[in-house]
N, C-alpha and C positions, 0 to 999 in steps of 0.2 A: 316675548314675542320679541326680538332688539327691533331695537328705532333703524328708522337708515343713516341717521346719523352715527351712531352707535357703531356701523359696520362698518363704517367707512376707517373709523380708530382703528379695526382691524387690521393685522400685519397678513401679508399676503401667504401661501402654503409654500413650500419648495419642494420637492423629493429629489434624496440623495440619493449620487449613480454615484456607484463607488469607482474612482479613476486610482490605475496604478501607476507605479512612483517610475518603470522602466519596463520597457516591451521588450518581447524578443530581440539577442541581437546590441542591446544597451547596456551600458557597464550597469549592474547592482548596485543597491543601497544599500545595505544593511545595519546604520546605520543607528538603525532606534534599536534593533533586539540587545537586547541581555545575555550576552553571551557568560554563562556559571563558569568560574573553574575546573579543572577537571579535577574530577575525584570527589568532586565536594557535594554532591547528593547522596542522601543515605540511599542504602537497600532493605526493604524495608523486609523482618522475613515471609517465607511462601505464607505463613499460615496467618499472617496476618490481617489482622480485618478494614478490607476495605479502606474503610475512615483515616484508619493512618496511614493510607499512601496516599491519598484527594492529591494533600498540595504536591507530590512529582505531577498529576498533568498541567500544573499552568505554570513549567521552569522545565530547562534544559537539560538532558541525564546525557551528562558531554564523559566519557572515557577516556577516550585520544588526548593527551597531551600536545603542546606547541610542537615536540619530536617525536611526535606521532607514536610516545608512549601508550602502552593502559595503565592508566593509575585509578587509585582508589576501590571500592567495596562491591563494582558494579565489571572490575578487571575477569574477564572467565578464565583467565588462568590457561590458558594455550598452550599443548605443548608444540614447540618448533615443526615437527612435522604436519599436524591439522589444519597447523595456521599458511603449512607454503603448501597443503592440498586444494586447502578453500581459496591461496591466490592463483592458483591455478583456472579450478573453476571459474573465477573470475576473469580471466585471460577469456578466457576460452569460451564467456558468454560475449567476450566486447570481440574478440576475433569475429564469430560464427555471427554476431549482428552488422557488421562494415558487411563484410562478405555475401549476406541477405539482403540488406540493404543496396549493395552496387545491382545486384541483380533485377529487383525491382525496377532500376532508377532505368536498367537495359532492357528491361519489359521486357523479361526472361517469365515474371510473377506479377500477378495483380496489385498487391497487400504484402506492406511488412510496415512494425512497427518495434524500430529499438528501446532499446535501453540505459541507453548511453547513463553512470552516472547511478545509476540505481544497481548496480551489478550484487551491490552487497548485501542490498537488500532482502534480495530471494536465496542466494547464495545463503548467507547468517544463517536463514530460519526455517534452512534445509536440515543445515548441522544443527540448529538447535532442538527439532520435528523430531521425531519417534519416525521410522520409514513406511510403517501403518499411519501413520495418523492421516486426513484427510485437507487438500491444502482445493479452496473455494480462489483462485486465482482473478487479475487482470490479465492484461496484455504485456504487462511488459514483466510479468516473473517467471519467462524460460529459465530462466537463471536456474528453481525446481527441478525442473525434468531436467537440465542435467548434469548439474549437483545429485541429482539420484539417480544417475544415470542410463536414463534415455535414450537412447541412440539418434546420431544427430543423424543416419541418415533418414529415418523416422518420421523427423519432423523434418527435415528435405525434404519428403517424397511429401508430405502433406499442403508445404509452399509450394511446389512447383506441382500440385493436385492431380501428381499424372498416374499411374495404374497401382503403385503403389502407397499409395496413399491408406492409413488410416482410419483416416473417416471415411472412405468409400466418398470424395466429393460435397458431404452433407452439415461441410464447416467451409467457414473462411479459412485463407490462408495462412495465418498464424493463433487460432482459435484450441489451440491443440487440447486433446481428451483423451486421456490413458487411469483406466479404475488400479492393475496396474501397480504404476507407480506414485499409487493417490494424489491423483489432477486432473481435479473433475474438472467438464468444456467450459471455457472461457465464453461470455458472453458478452458481445459489443456495447448489453445497455450493462453496464458496468454496476450500480446498484443491489443489482437481481442478485450479485454473489454472496454479499450479508446476512441476508434473511435462512439462505438455504446453511449459509454454514453454523447460522445459526439451528435452522431445523435438524442440521445432521447431530450436530453438538443434543439438540436434545433429546432425540434416538440415541444415538451412543449412551446416554445416563442412562433412559431407560432398557435401553436392555440389558445394562450389565457392562458394557463390554471398556476396557481401556483405552480407547481411544481416545482422540479428540481433534477438531477441527482448528480449520484459523484460516481467514479471510481476506483480500485484498482491496482494497479498494483509492484514488483516489482525491482529491483537499476539493475538486466542485464534485463527486457525487456524493459527499458532506449534506449536501443542497438536496438531497433526492429523501421526499418519504423514506424510499428502504431502508438510506438508513440508518434512521428514529424507529424505523418497525423492529427491527432489529437488535438494537441499545435494548432497546424494551423485553424485548422477547428473552435478550440474555442474561436479563440483570433478573425477569419477575424468575424465572425459568432456574438460575444461577448456570448457567449450562457453560460447557467447557468447550472455549471456544474462542478463540487471538482473534478480534479484530484490530485489522491497519488500516492507517490511514497514511497514502507517501504522499507528503504535502512538499512535492516539485514546484511548487507558485503559477503556474497554472494548466486550467482542466481544456485541455484542445487549444479553443481561441478567449476561454474566460479564464482573467486570473482569478484569485485566494479569495479574493474583499467582493464577489460576488457570490461568496457563498461564507459571507463571515468571515472570513481569515481578520480581519482585519482588528478585530473587536474581541476575538482570546484566541487559545490556542485548540488546534483541531479535537487534540486529546480531555481540555477539558468536556467540550460540547460530549464526551462519549456520557458525564457525572447525571448530567439532568440538570 
């Protein structure tokens, strides 16, 4: 047992509480980030062992150079028509968001969340995935529906909760759900989408199907147990699933440091 004299020499403990370097409205400082040259990251073969691609989780796979040109092995070499269609879908998402957000501010609907600056995340993956693959999105992936051709009128009917609401008022205005378009019902508790995506993918593999699943969460949700459960099951059973973490620096009102974003990349957390 320590004597009182020895206890006096012990340093006092202190609790570290992460603090953001900037808050919404401030000019952000990204000077601490290491930005690699465009096209510098290697692209492993699709059949490569996971050990051969682990280093990619600690860096940035940069495809566009400073002039907006796709370069390097990750360049998908899309034809001009595909690029124009994708850009059109991104612009449509932006316009739809702006119109619906104005309606919400005017009191015409109770709830709306935009995806400004994140349009490409959903639209690009809608193009990369097969039309029959199942998506488990958050409330900022409306671009998946728009890129897959889901009627804007049906989305608006749900937002306004009118008589033509396709889910009959059983969901919040922007939490869309449509089996026909491979869009699993959105949950306000975002972490649940990951285990459900993994479970759906496991079932698809068990049945010998050829469809995969994809799930989306934000940086803050990686602090929840659902994220770790999903990663564990996906790893153990090698489920055919893509797990996307969208890091926009803030989880509603807490910044990414609360979820461990200052210590490592979110991609690296998936390695375990």
